[in-house]
Z-matrix of the N, CA and C atoms (Angstrom, degrees):
N
C 1 1.452
C 2 1.537 1 109.46
N 3 1.313 2 116.71 1 142.49
C 4 1.450 3 120.82 2 177.05
C 5 1.509 4 108.94 3 -130.71
N 6 1.327 5 116.23 4 167.33
C 7 1.454 6 119.97 5 179.91
C 8 1.523 7 111.38 6 -61.71
N 9 1.313 8 116.68 7 -26.81
C 10 1.461 9 120.10 8 -174.37
C 11 1.522 10 113.35 9 -74.02
N 12 1.329 11 117.99 10 -26.74
C 13 1.462 12 118.53 11 -172.44
C 14 1.512 13 114.71 12 -120.67
N 15 1.318 14 117.98 13 16.07
C 16 1.462 15 119.84 14 179.22
C 17 1.526 16 110.13 15 -158.48
N 18 1.331 17 115.02 16 150.86
C 19 1.461 18 119.63 17 176.48
C 20 1.525 19 109.37 18 -146.16
N 21 1.316 20 116.00 19 141.66
C 22 1.458 21 122.53 20 177.90
C 23 1.522 22 107.97 21 -106.57
N 24 1.334 23 116.05 22 128.66
C 25 1.455 24 122.00 23 179.44
C 26 1.528 25 108.61 24 -107.51
N 27 1.306 26 116.87 25 137.71
C 28 1.466 27 121.68 26 -176.27
C 29 1.521 28 109.89 27 -126.70
N 30 1.345 29 116.49 28 130.08
C 31 1.465 30 120.83 29 172.13
C 32 1.521 31 108.39 30 -119.97
N 33 1.334 32 116.12 31 114.01
C 34 1.470 33 121.96 32 178.01
C 35 1.516 34 106.99 33 -154.34
N 36 1.334 35 117.29 34 134.63
C 37 1.458 36 119.23 35 -177.05
C 38 1.524 37 113.17 36 -81.63
N 39 1.332 38 117.82 37 -4.56
C 40 1.458 39 122.82 38 179.03
C 41 1.531 40 108.90 39 -94.94
N 42 1.336 41 116.40 40 111.99
C 43 1.466 42 121.04 41 -176.06
C 44 1.532 43 111.88 42 -59.97
N 45 1.325 44 117.31 43 -38.16
C 46 1.464 45 120.46 44 -178.91
C 47 1.531 46 110.99 45 -64.68
N 48 1.324 47 115.96 46 -40.18
C 49 1.462 48 119.69 47 178.78
C 50 1.528 49 110.08 48 -68.06
N 51 1.334 50 116.90 49 -40.71
C 52 1.469 51 119.62 50 177.19
C 53 1.522 52 110.84 51 -58.80
N 54 1.319 53 116.39 52 -44.22
C 55 1.462 54 120.00 53 -179.97
C 56 1.520 55 111.37 54 -64.05
N 57 1.342 56 116.19 55 -40.90
C 58 1.456 57 119.99 56 179.70
C 59 1.517 58 112.05 57 -64.85
N 60 1.325 59 116.15 58 -42.72
C 61 1.456 60 120.60 59 179.69
C 62 1.532 61 110.91 60 -67.56
N 63 1.323 62 115.96 61 -38.87
C 64 1.464 63 119.63 62 178.67
C 65 1.526 64 110.47 63 -62.16
N 66 1.327 65 116.51 64 -43.70
C 67 1.463 66 120.61 65 178.88
C 68 1.526 67 111.42 66 -63.27
N 69 1.335 68 116.91 67 -41.83
C 70 1.461 69 121.62 68 -179.38
C 71 1.527 70 110.82 69 -63.53
N 72 1.318 71 116.75 70 -47.31
C 73 1.467 72 120.54 71 -177.19
C 74 1.532 73 110.72 72 -66.32
N 75 1.325 74 116.30 73 -42.12
C 76 1.472 75 119.17 74 179.09
C 77 1.531 76 111.60 75 -64.38
N 78 1.337 77 116.53 76 -27.55
C 79 1.474 78 120.13 77 -177.98
C 80 1.522 79 112.57 78 -65.47
N 81 1.344 80 117.15 79 -18.72
C 82 1.467 81 120.20 80 178.47
C 83 1.533 82 111.09 81 -107.03
N 84 1.336 83 115.88 82 16.14
C 85 1.455 84 119.95 83 172.28
C 86 1.506 85 116.45 84 82.98
N 87 1.333 86 117.19 85 19.14
C 88 1.467 87 119.96 86 -179.87
C 89 1.519 88 110.70 87 -106.53
N 90 1.320 89 115.08 88 149.06
C 91 1.455 90 119.71 89 172.54
C 92 1.524 91 108.62 90 -72.01
N 93 1.316 92 115.91 91 151.38
C 94 1.466 93 119.77 92 177.57
C 95 1.516 94 108.88 93 -147.79
N 96 1.313 95 116.06 94 145.37
C 97 1.456 96 121.62 95 174.78
C 98 1.519 97 107.67 96 -136.75
N 99 1.326 98 116.76 97 134.97
C 100 1.462 99 120.39 98 -174.99
C 101 1.528 100 111.38 99 -115.13
N 102 1.345 101 113.91 100 153.02
C 103 1.468 102 121.45 101 -178.97
C 104 1.525 103 108.75 102 -138.57
N 105 1.330 104 115.55 103 145.94
C 106 1.455 105 119.60 104 -179.46
C 107 1.517 106 113.46 105 -88.44
N 108 1.339 107 116.50 106 -10.81
C 109 1.467 108 119.74 107 -177.61
C 110 1.522 109 109.85 108 -160.59
N 111 1.333 110 117.09 109 160.84
C 112 1.466 111 120.54 110 174.98
C 113 1.527 112 112.37 111 -58.12
N 114 1.340 113 116.55 112 -35.48
C 115 1.465 114 119.98 113 179.88
C 116 1.529 115 110.65 114 -59.64
N 117 1.336 116 116.38 115 -45.94
C 118 1.472 117 120.48 116 177.76
C 119 1.526 118 110.51 117 -59.02
N 120 1.319 119 115.79 118 -41.79
C 121 1.463 120 121.01 119 -179.22
C 122 1.529 121 111.00 120 -61.44
N 123 1.337 122 116.42 121 -44.44
C 124 1.458 123 120.83 122 -176.60
C 125 1.526 124 112.25 123 -69.55
N 126 1.326 125 117.05 124 -21.17
C 127 1.457 126 120.35 125 178.41
C 128 1.524 127 111.72 126 -77.44
N 129 1.319 128 116.18 127 -12.75
C 130 1.464 129 121.94 128 -178.26
C 131 1.519 130 109.65 129 -95.22
N 132 1.332 131 117.29 130 137.16
C 133 1.463 132 120.94 131 176.18
C 134 1.525 133 108.89 132 -67.93
N 135 1.326 134 115.58 133 134.46
C 136 1.455 135 119.78 134 -178.53
C 137 1.524 136 110.48 135 -64.80
N 138 1.327 137 117.43 136 141.53
C 139 1.467 138 120.92 137 -178.42
C 140 1.519 139 112.05 138 -67.20
N 141 1.336 140 114.87 139 154.46
C 142 1.459 141 120.98 140 179.40
C 143 1.521 142 111.67 141 -100.59
N 144 1.324 143 115.90 142 15.03
C 145 1.465 144 120.87 143 176.19
C 146 1.522 145 108.32 144 -120.56
N 147 1.332 146 116.76 145 170.49
C 148 1.464 147 120.57 146 178.64
C 149 1.524 148 109.52 147 -54.27
N 150 1.321 149 116.14 148 134.54
C 151 1.460 150 119.78 149 -176.50
C 152 1.519 151 110.81 150 -148.76
N 153 1.325 152 115.10 151 164.64
C 154 1.469 153 120.90 152 173.26
C 155 1.520 154 107.82 153 -148.18
N 156 1.322 155 115.19 154 163.22
C 157 1.461 156 120.74 155 -176.39
C 158 1.521 157 110.07 156 -120.83
N 159 1.335 158 115.83 157 120.17
C 160 1.462 159 121.62 158 172.51
C 161 1.526 160 105.79 159 -93.10
N 162 1.321 161 116.22 160 114.57
C 163 1.464 162 121.44 161 -167.31
C 164 1.527 163 112.08 162 -123.77
N 165 1.329 164 115.50 163 123.02
C 166 1.461 165 120.65 164 176.49
C 167 1.527 166 108.79 165 -72.44
N 168 1.325 167 117.09 166 142.91
C 169 1.461 168 120.52 167 -179.68
C 170 1.522 169 111.30 168 -73.66
N 171 1.333 170 115.97 169 -44.52
C 172 1.466 171 119.77 170 -177.67
C 173 1.520 172 110.05 171 -94.80
N 174 1.313 173 114.96 172 110.81
C 175 1.456 174 121.44 173 -179.61
C 176 1.528 175 109.32 174 -132.07
N 177 1.326 176 118.21 175 152.86
C 178 1.469 177 119.53 176 177.09
C 179 1.527 178 110.50 177 -68.16
N 180 1.316 179 115.64 178 136.86
C 181 1.464 180 119.84 179 177.74
C 182 1.514 181 112.72 180 90.73
N 183 1.306 182 116.62 181 -74.44
C 184 1.461 183 121.10 182 -177.70
C 185 1.534 184 108.44 183 -123.48
N 186 1.327 185 116.62 184 138.30
C 187 1.462 186 118.74 185 179.72
C 188 1.521 187 110.07 186 -72.73
N 189 1.329 188 115.88 187 158.53
C 190 1.457 189 120.37 188 177.95
C 191 1.517 190 111.36 189 -59.80
N 192 1.330 191 117.55 190 -37.32
C 193 1.462 192 121.37 191 179.54
C 194 1.530 193 111.08 192 -64.35
N 195 1.320 194 116.35 193 -42.89
C 196 1.464 195 119.86 194 179.53
C 197 1.533 196 110.80 195 -69.02
N 198 1.334 197 115.63 196 -36.79
C 199 1.469 198 119.03 197 178.93
C 200 1.527 199 110.51 198 -66.42
N 201 1.319 200 116.10 199 -37.39
C 202 1.474 201 120.46 200 176.60
C 203 1.526 202 109.81 201 -60.02
N 204 1.331 203 116.44 202 -43.03
C 205 1.464 204 120.64 203 178.40
C 206 1.527 205 110.63 204 -63.62
N 207 1.335 206 117.33 205 -40.62
C 208 1.457 207 121.21 206 179.28
C 209 1.533 208 111.24 207 -63.22
N 210 1.317 209 116.45 208 -38.94
C 211 1.469 210 120.45 209 177.89
C 212 1.529 211 109.83 210 -61.92
N 213 1.335 212 116.07 211 -44.05
C 214 1.466 213 120.47 212 -179.53
C 215 1.526 214 110.37 213 -63.25
N 216 1.330 215 116.67 214 -42.46
C 217 1.469 216 120.98 215 -179.95
C 218 1.527 217 111.26 216 -64.64
N 219 1.335 218 115.88 217 -31.13
C 220 1.468 219 120.90 218 178.87
C 221 1.525 220 111.29 219 -85.66
N 222 1.337 221 115.70 220 3.54
C 223 1.470 222 122.24 221 -179.68
C 224 1.526 223 112.08 222 59.13
N 225 1.334 224 114.74 223 36.32
C 226 1.463 225 120.64 224 172.06
C 227 1.521 226 106.20 225 -94.81
N 228 1.313 227 115.43 226 103.50
C 229 1.457 228 120.12 227 -172.73
C 230 1.519 229 109.94 228 -95.60
N 231 1.316 230 115.83 229 98.29
C 232 1.452 231 121.12 230 177.99
C 233 1.530 232 108.06 231 -136.62
N 234 1.332 233 118.71 232 129.51
C 235 1.463 234 120.16 233 179.82
C 236 1.531 235 110.72 234 -61.30
N 237 1.325 236 116.25 235 136.51
C 238 1.463 237 121.23 236 -175.94
C 239 1.522 238 110.95 237 -117.96
N 240 1.335 239 114.75 238 134.90
C 241 1.464 240 122.42 239 172.76
C 242 1.521 241 106.48 240 -115.73
N 243 1.317 242 117.13 241 117.65
C 244 1.457 243 120.51 242 179.05
C 245 1.527 244 110.83 243 -86.38
N 246 1.325 245 115.98 244 140.49
C 247 1.458 246 121.63 245 171.12
C 248 1.528 247 107.41 246 -128.41
N 249 1.311 248 116.68 247 143.08
C 250 1.464 249 119.66 248 -179.09
C 251 1.516 250 111.46 249 -158.98
N 252 1.306 251 115.25 250 150.01
C 253 1.449 252 120.59 251 174.34
C 254 1.514 253 111.54 252 -99.23
N 255 1.327 254 116.22 253 0.25
C 256 1.467 255 121.21 254 -175.03
C 257 1.525 256 111.01 255 -134.88
N 258 1.301 257 117.20 256 40.91
C 259 1.458 258 120.35 257 -176.13
C 260 1.520 259 113.60 258 -82.82
N 261 1.314 260 115.49 259 157.17
C 262 1.450 261 121.09 260 172.41
C 263 1.526 262 107.33 261 -143.10
N 264 1.314 263 116.39 262 173.12
C 265 1.466 264 120.03 263 -175.01
C 266 1.528 265 112.33 264 -63.18
N 267 1.336 266 119.96 265 -47.37
C 268 1.478 267 118.81 266 178.68
C 269 1.531 268 112.47 267 -57.24
N 270 1.334 269 115.68 268 -38.66
C 271 1.453 270 119.97 269 179.54
C 272 1.521 271 111.19 270 -64.55
N 273 1.332 272 116.51 271 -43.89
C 274 1.462 273 120.33 272 -179.48
C 275 1.527 274 110.90 273 -67.36
N 276 1.337 275 116.27 274 -37.18
C 277 1.471 276 120.00 275 178.01
C 278 1.524 277 110.07 276 -63.89
N 279 1.334 278 116.96 277 -43.54
C 280 1.464 279 121.21 278 178.86
C 281 1.531 280 110.54 279 -60.32
N 282 1.330 281 115.56 280 -43.95
C 283 1.465 282 120.51 281 -178.60
C 284 1.522 283 111.26 282 -63.17
N 285 1.331 284 116.54 283 -45.35
C 286 1.464 285 119.96 284 -177.11
C 287 1.525 286 111.06 285 -69.61
N 288 1.331 287 116.71 286 -36.96
C 289 1.469 288 119.91 287 177.60
C 290 1.523 289 110.86 288 -64.65
N 291 1.336 290 116.36 289 -29.33
C 292 1.466 291 121.00 290 -179.88
C 293 1.524 292 111.42 291 -81.21
N 294 1.337 293 116.09 292 -1.26
C 295 1.459 294 119.07 293 175.08
C 296 1.508 295 116.36 294 104.60
N 297 1.339 296 118.02 295 8.13
C 298 1.465 297 120.01 296 178.77
C 299 1.531 298 110.03 297 -62.90
N 300 1.320 299 115.87 298 146.94
C 301 1.467 300 120.41 299 178.63
C 302 1.521 301 110.82 300 -76.92
N 303 1.355 302 116.05 301 -37.97
C 304 1.464 303 120.01 302 -177.70
C 305 1.520 304 109.09 303 -154.72
N 306 1.342 305 115.23 304 156.48
C 307 1.463 306 122.02 305 177.25
C 308 1.522 307 106.15 306 -132.75
N 309 1.324 308 116.18 307 107.85
C 310 1.462 309 121.23 308 -174.73
C 311 1.525 310 110.68 309 -111.80
N 312 1.334 311 115.57 310 132.67
C 313 1.456 312 121.10 311 179.15
C 314 1.523 313 109.39 312 -98.14
N 315 1.335 314 116.53 313 128.87
C 316 1.460 315 121.74 314 178.15
C 317 1.533 316 109.51 315 -70.20
N 318 1.322 317 118.58 316 141.00
C 319 1.466 318 126.12 317 -4.34
C 320 1.532 319 110.42 318 -80.74
N 321 1.307 320 117.47 319 134.11
C 322 1.469 321 121.45 320 178.34
C 323 1.529 322 109.02 321 -112.58
N 324 1.302 323 115.15 322 160.25
C 325 1.467 324 119.46 323 178.54
C 326 1.523 325 109.47 324 -72.43
N 327 1.315 326 115.72 325 138.30
C 328 1.466 327 119.81 326 178.17
C 329 1.520 328 110.99 327 -53.29
N 330 1.337 329 116.46 328 -41.88
C 331 1.463 330 119.66 329 -176.19
C 332 1.522 331 111.72 330 -65.39
N 333 1.331 332 116.75 331 -32.94
C 334 1.472 333 119.01 332 178.24
C 335 1.526 334 110.59 333 -63.20
N 336 1.331 335 116.11 334 -41.02
C 337 1.461 336 119.32 335 178.58
C 338 1.524 337 110.54 336 -68.66
N 339 1.333 338 117.08 337 -43.13
C 340 1.468 339 120.05 338 -179.51
C 341 1.527 340 110.97 339 -63.07
N 342 1.331 341 116.65 340 -38.06
C 343 1.472 342 120.05 341 177.59
C 344 1.531 343 110.22 342 -63.83
N 345 1.341 344 115.74 343 -42.29
C 346 1.465 345 120.02 344 179.97
C 347 1.528 346 110.59 345 -65.97
N 348 1.320 347 116.70 346 -36.67
C 349 1.466 348 120.85 347 178.15
C 350 1.525 349 110.46 348 -64.53
N 351 1.331 350 116.67 349 -45.79
C 352 1.462 351 119.60 350 -179.96
C 353 1.532 352 111.29 351 -61.69
N 354 1.335 353 116.61 352 -41.09
C 355 1.463 354 120.64 353 178.04
C 356 1.533 355 110.46 354 -64.03
N 357 1.320 356 116.33 355 -42.40
C 358 1.463 357 121.15 356 -179.32
C 359 1.523 358 111.57 357 -63.65
N 360 1.320 359 116.60 358 -43.51
C 361 1.460 360 120.48 359 -179.72
C 362 1.526 361 110.68 360 -66.42
N 363 1.317 362 116.13 361 -36.43
C 364 1.472 363 120.09 362 176.78
C 365 1.527 364 109.86 363 -62.89
N 366 1.336 365 116.74 364 -43.65
C 367 1.467 366 120.97 365 178.95
C 368 1.529 367 110.83 366 -63.09
N 369 1.333 368 116.43 367 -42.78
C 370 1.456 369 118.96 368 -176.84
C 371 1.524 370 111.04 369 -69.65
N 372 1.331 371 116.05 370 -37.24
C 373 1.462 372 118.47 371 177.58
C 374 1.538 373 110.47 372 -62.62
N 375 1.320 374 116.46 373 -42.99
C 376 1.475 375 120.77 374 178.99
C 377 1.527 376 110.52 375 -62.64
N 378 1.336 377 117.14 376 -41.14
C 379 1.476 378 120.80 377 178.57
C 380 1.521 379 110.71 378 -62.50
N 381 1.323 380 116.39 379 -44.06
C 382 1.462 381 120.04 380 -179.35
C 383 1.527 382 110.97 381 -64.42
N 384 1.318 383 117.00 382 -38.05
C 385 1.461 384 120.32 383 178.15
C 386 1.529 385 110.64 384 -64.59
N 387 1.349 386 116.12 385 -42.71
C 388 1.466 387 120.29 386 178.28
C 389 1.520 388 110.69 387 -61.61
N 390 1.323 389 116.07 388 -47.02
C 391 1.464 390 120.01 389 -177.67
C 392 1.523 391 111.16 390 -65.29
N 393 1.351 392 116.62 391 -35.71
C 394 1.454 393 120.31 392 177.77
C 395 1.513 394 111.37 393 -65.57
N 396 1.328 395 115.68 394 -41.06
C 397 1.461 396 120.76 395 178.89
C 398 1.528 397 110.66 396 -64.81
N 399 1.334 398 116.93 397 -43.79
C 400 1.465 399 120.91 398 179.66
C 401 1.523 400 110.49 399 -63.79
N 402 1.325 401 117.23 400 -38.47
C 403 1.460 402 121.18 401 178.93
C 404 1.526 403 110.98 402 -61.30
N 405 1.330 404 116.37 403 -42.12
C 406 1.469 405 121.05 404 178.68
C 407 1.525 406 110.03 405 -65.13
N 408 1.331 407 116.88 406 -42.92
C 409 1.463 408 120.50 407 179.64
C 410 1.525 409 111.26 408 -62.04
N 411 1.334 410 116.44 409 -40.85
C 412 1.465 411 120.12 410 179.92
C 413 1.533 412 111.08 411 -66.32
N 414 1.327 413 116.32 412 -35.33
C 415 1.464 414 119.40 413 176.54
C 416 1.533 415 110.17 414 -64.84
N 417 1.323 416 115.99 415 -41.32
C 418 1.464 417 119.79 416 177.67
C 419 1.530 418 110.35 417 -63.76
N 420 1.340 419 115.64 418 -41.71
C 421 1.463 420 119.59 419 -179.88
C 422 1.521 421 110.68 420 -61.57
N 423 1.331 422 116.33 421 -39.70
C 424 1.461 423 120.26 422 179.94
C 425 1.527 424 112.04 423 -68.06
N 426 1.346 425 116.67 424 -19.81
C 427 1.466 426 120.02 425 178.41
C 428 1.530 427 111.62 426 -78.22
N 429 1.336 428 117.28 427 -11.62
C 430 1.465 429 120.82 428 178.47
C 431 1.521 430 110.22 429 -74.33
N 432 1.311 431 116.13 430 152.17
C 433 1.468 432 119.66 431 173.20
C 434 1.524 433 108.27 432 -70.71
N 435 1.332 434 118.51 433 160.18
C 436 1.466 435 120.35 434 177.88
C 437 1.529 436 112.32 435 -53.74
N 438 1.324 437 117.09 436 -38.24
C 439 1.465 438 120.06 437 -179.40
C 440 1.524 439 110.94 438 -69.37
N 441 1.327 440 116.98 439 -39.04
C 442 1.471 441 120.48 440 178.03
C 443 1.527 442 110.24 441 -65.47
N 444 1.330 443 116.15 442 -37.94
C 445 1.467 444 120.15 443 176.84
C 446 1.529 445 110.30 444 -63.90
N 447 1.313 446 116.44 445 -34.10
C 448 1.462 447 121.31 446 179.60
C 449 1.527 448 110.93 447 -72.34
N 450 1.323 449 115.97 448 -35.75
C 451 1.463 450 120.81 449 -177.97
C 452 1.535 451 111.67 450 -74.43
N 453 1.329 452 116.92 451 -34.60
C 454 1.473 453 120.44 452 -172.68
C 455 1.531 454 113.90 453 -53.07
N 456 1.337 455 119.98 454 -49.89
C 457 1.477 456 118.92 455 -179.97
C 458 1.526 457 113.05 456 -58.40
N 459 1.346 458 116.08 457 -35.35
C 460 1.463 459 118.85 458 179.11
C 461 1.532 460 110.89 459 -69.33
N 462 1.325 461 116.51 460 -35.36
C 463 1.460 462 120.39 461 178.52
C 464 1.525 463 110.41 462 -64.16
N 465 1.347 464 116.17 463 -48.06
C 466 1.473 465 118.63 464 -177.54
C 467 1.527 466 111.76 465 -71.90
N 468 1.341 467 117.55 466 -14.10
C 469 1.468 468 119.38 467 175.87
C 470 1.523 469 111.41 468 -75.65
N 471 1.357 470 115.89 469 -9.96
C 472 1.461 471 120.12 470 178.52
C 473 1.508 472 114.59 471 93.97
N 474 1.339 473 116.57 472 6.03
C 475 1.465 474 120.42 473 -179.30
C 476 1.537 475 110.85 474 -69.39
N 477 1.322 476 116.22 475 146.49
C 478 1.455 477 121.40 476 173.77
C 479 1.530 478 109.39 477 -76.33
N 480 1.340 479 115.59 478 160.51
C 481 1.471 480 119.18 479 -179.05
C 482 1.524 481 112.18 480 -55.32
N 483 1.319 482 116.82 481 -42.16
C 484 1.467 483 119.15 482 -177.86
C 485 1.531 484 111.23 483 -68.04
N 486 1.338 485 116.85 484 -32.30
C 487 1.463 486 120.25 485 177.55
C 488 1.530 487 110.67 486 -69.55
N 489 1.340 488 115.08 487 -40.58
C 490 1.470 489 119.63 488 178.38
C 491 1.527 490 109.63 489 -65.19
N 492 1.326 491 116.11 490 -41.43
C 493 1.463 492 120.80 491 179.42
C 494 1.522 493 110.45 492 -59.28
N 495 1.325 494 116.64 493 -41.59
C 496 1.460 495 121.00 494 179.37
C 497 1.530 496 110.86 495 -65.25
N 498 1.347 497 116.54 496 -40.19
C 499 1.465 498 120.66 497 179.88
C 500 1.525 499 111.23 498 -65.47
N 501 1.344 500 116.79 499 -38.24
C 502 1.457 501 120.88 500 -174.00
C 503 1.526 502 113.32 501 -96.80
N 504 1.331 503 116.61 502 -4.86
C 505 1.460 504 119.98 503 178.90
C 506 1.513 505 113.21 504 69.14
N 507 1.327 506 115.94 505 39.60
C 508 1.459 507 119.81 506 178.68
C 509 1.521 508 108.81 507 -132.88
N 510 1.331 509 118.06 508 -174.67
C 511 1.464 510 120.54 509 -177.64
C 512 1.522 511 111.02 510 -89.47
N 513 1.321 512 115.32 511 155.49
C 514 1.453 513 121.04 512 178.06
C 515 1.529 514 110.72 513 -62.07
N 516 1.341 515 116.82 514 -37.66
C 517 1.467 516 120.82 515 179.81
C 518 1.525 517 110.91 516 -63.16
N 519 1.334 518 116.18 517 -39.61
C 520 1.470 519 119.92 518 179.11
C 521 1.515 520 110.98 519 -65.13
N 522 1.323 521 116.74 520 -43.00
C 523 1.465 522 120.96 521 178.77
C 524 1.529 523 110.00 522 -62.17
N 525 1.327 524 115.66 523 -39.62
C 526 1.475 525 120.15 524 179.70
C 527 1.526 526 110.47 525 -60.12
N 528 1.333 527 116.62 526 -41.45
C 529 1.471 528 120.63 527 178.70
C 530 1.525 529 110.58 528 -66.31
N 531 1.336 530 116.71 529 -46.04
C 532 1.469 531 120.47 530 178.82
C 533 1.527 532 110.82 531 -60.16
N 534 1.308 533 115.99 532 -41.93
C 535 1.467 534 121.47 533 -178.77
C 536 1.531 535 109.84 534 -61.64
N 537 1.312 536 115.96 535 -46.03
C 538 1.463 537 120.59 536 -179.88
C 539 1.529 538 111.33 537 -62.71
N 540 1.331 539 115.34 538 -43.83
C 541 1.461 540 120.36 539 -178.36
C 542 1.529 541 112.04 540 -65.61
N 543 1.330 542 116.81 541 -43.90
C 544 1.461 543 119.05 542 -177.27
C 545 1.528 544 111.22 543 -70.31
N 546 1.315 545 117.68 544 -33.43
C 547 1.465 546 120.82 545 175.78
C 548 1.527 547 109.83 546 -62.57
N 549 1.336 548 115.37 547 -43.35
C 550 1.468 549 120.14 548 -179.52
C 551 1.526 550 110.96 549 -65.98
N 552 1.324 551 116.94 550 -47.68
C 553 1.463 552 120.70 551 -177.54
C 554 1.525 553 112.32 552 -65.95
N 555 1.333 554 117.27 553 -34.20
C 556 1.465 555 120.78 554 179.33
C 557 1.526 556 111.98 555 -78.99
N 558 1.332 557 117.04 556 -14.41
C 559 1.461 558 119.95 557 -178.77
C 560 1.509 559 111.93 558 75.70
N 561 1.334 560 116.57 559 27.19
C 562 1.468 561 121.27 560 -179.35
C 563 1.524 562 109.84 561 -91.67
N 564 1.324 563 116.45 562 127.25
C 565 1.464 564 120.52 563 179.85
C 566 1.526 565 112.25 564 -89.45
N 567 1.318 566 116.71 565 -13.61
C 568 1.460 567 120.83 566 -179.17
C 569 1.520 568 109.27 567 -154.19
N 570 1.332 569 115.81 568 169.35
C 571 1.457 570 120.19 569 176.62
C 572 1.524 571 110.03 570 -62.93
N 573 1.331 572 116.14 571 -38.42
C 574 1.467 573 119.94 572 178.99
C 575 1.529 574 110.97 573 -60.29
N 576 1.339 575 116.68 574 -39.54
C 577 1.464 576 121.29 575 176.09
C 578 1.520 577 110.57 576 -59.45
N 579 1.329 578 115.75 577 -46.83
C 580 1.460 579 121.10 578 -177.51
C 581 1.527 580 110.92 579 -65.00
N 582 1.326 581 116.67 580 -38.00
C 583 1.470 582 121.03 581 178.18
C 584 1.528 583 110.01 582 -61.98
N 585 1.335 584 116.65 583 -44.13
C 586 1.473 585 120.17 584 179.28
C 587 1.526 586 111.03 585 -63.20
N 588 1.327 587 115.72 586 -40.26
C 589 1.471 588 119.52 587 178.44
C 590 1.523 589 111.71 588 -63.04
N 591 1.319 590 116.09 589 -45.52
C 592 1.464 591 120.42 590 179.88
C 593 1.522 592 110.89 591 -62.36
N 594 1.321 593 116.23 592 -37.92
C 595 1.458 594 121.07 593 179.19
C 596 1.532 595 110.52 594 -64.63
N 597 1.328 596 116.84 595 -42.92
C 598 1.461 597 120.53 596 179.94
C 599 1.518 598 111.21 597 -65.22
N 600 1.340 599 116.17 598 -34.76
C 601 1.466 600 119.76 599 178.37
C 602 1.520 601 112.70 600 -84.08
N 603 1.341 602 115.76 601 -3.63
C 604 1.475 603 122.17 602 -179.72
C 605 1.531 604 111.77 603 59.18
N 606 1.333 605 115.30 604 41.27
C 607 1.464 606 120.41 605 175.78
C 608 1.508 607 108.87 606 -79.39
N 609 1.320 608 116.08 607 125.45
C 610 1.472 609 119.53 608 -178.70
C 611 1.524 610 110.43 609 -69.38
N 612 1.307 611 114.91 610 136.77
C 613 1.461 612 121.73 611 -178.15
C 614 1.519 613 109.27 612 -105.18
N 615 1.333 614 118.55 613 128.02
C 616 1.473 615 121.25 614 179.95
C 617 1.532 616 111.40 615 -54.54
N 618 1.325 617 115.05 616 132.84
C 619 1.446 618 119.04 617 177.69
C 620 1.511 619 114.98 618 84.83
N 621 1.355 620 116.15 619 -0.49
C 622 1.460 621 120.13 620 178.52
C 623 1.524 622 109.20 621 -117.08
N 624 1.325 623 117.10 622 138.58
C 625 1.467 624 120.04 623 -178.97
C 626 1.521 625 112.07 624 -69.29
């Protein structure tokens, strides 16, 4: 990880803790930005690089656990590491069930937090790569003609050209042309490639639940 491709975000209402965490994160070559409250965090534009959120459980106004839930409801997908000086088992279970990467009770070892940060950034980078790939696939799908878009689900269902032609009320030769064109436009080298693409885009396949 380098400063150029990752950033750690911290929300804690204790200025001394924010300063300590900022110093720790910078010591391993990562960018860091700190906030005193969820409101401050929401006023900031989310980064376009791999990121994670180190979030205190006890915050003024809204708890860290409730704020984590609000982020999920708003479809803001950022890995969260909880830190708290007042944690208990039910609290940690709730946090982990909600998708937190780690739940650390103060005082925690610096290395435990750094390990959790590295894991979180790895997860976020993988998510961004997946979303980028899906975005490209959807752009390719939109480049298909309406008829090619109609044919694609039947192709990935494993139907033969003549079977697809019968389903769509057209000729086998026409389906063959559409099939060739959509394979080329989607950048699929094989049927297996096209099936994987359709799965990533969550395109419903006829005859499959």
